[in-house]
N, C-alpha and C positions, 0 to 999 in steps of 0.2 A: 113166410104170411101174404107178402105182397105177390109171389108167384101164385098163390091160390087164388087171390082174388083177380087175378089175370085169368086163370082158366075157369073161374064161374063166371066173370062178366063177358067172356068171349064165347063160351058156351051158351049164355042166354042172349046174348045178341044176333038178331037176324042179320044177316050181311054177307060179306063175301067169303068164298070158302079159304081164302088166306086168313081171315080173322078167327074163323072154325079152327083152323091146321094151329095157330097160335094156341089157342085154348087147349087142344089135344097134346101140345108140346110141352106146354107147361105142365101140364097135368102129370104127364110121363116122367119130363125131367126133375117135376118136384118128388113124386115118386120115388123114381131111381137113387137119388141124391139123398133122400131122407131113410131108405132102407139100406144104403150102404154104409152110411154113417152110423146108424143104428147096429149093424152087421159089426163096424169094427170096433166101436166104443163096448156096449154092454155084453155083447157075445164074444168079443175078442177074436175074430175072425180076421185077421189082415190082408188075406187075399182080396177082401172086399172093398179096400181101400183104393183100389185100382178101377173100380166100376163109379167112384163119386164122380171123377170129372166127365163122365158120358153125362151122368143127370144135367151136371152144371152146363154143359155143352147145349143140352136139350133147351133148358132154360133160356141159353142166352139166344138159340135160333127162335124161340118163341117171342121173343123180345123184339128180334130183326123181323120177323114174319108181322107182327102187328104192325110194327112201322113203315113196313112197305104198304100194307092194307090200308093205314091211314091216309098215307101220300096218294094211293090212287081212288081214295074214296072221293065221289062230288060232291059231299058236303063242306069238305077243306079246299078251298079255294083262294091262292094271294089274290090280294085285291092289288089292280094296276093304277090306281087311282089315289096318288098320295097327296 
């Protein structure tokens, strides 16, 4: 559910291309992961078990891309006066 929220927010937020890429990666990764698990479970297609990690890796890449986009954002600057 959290990855769907990530894809939705990144898709609606105007900003960097990296944030939009994070949204697309989350959408693709979540879809591939869920479809692979559905194919393994109810459909008993065990060969699709090897596809699920690809979806998981895409979701991890989405979070990394979002973190890099946030670090590059001019809205977030570390304060130098403490």
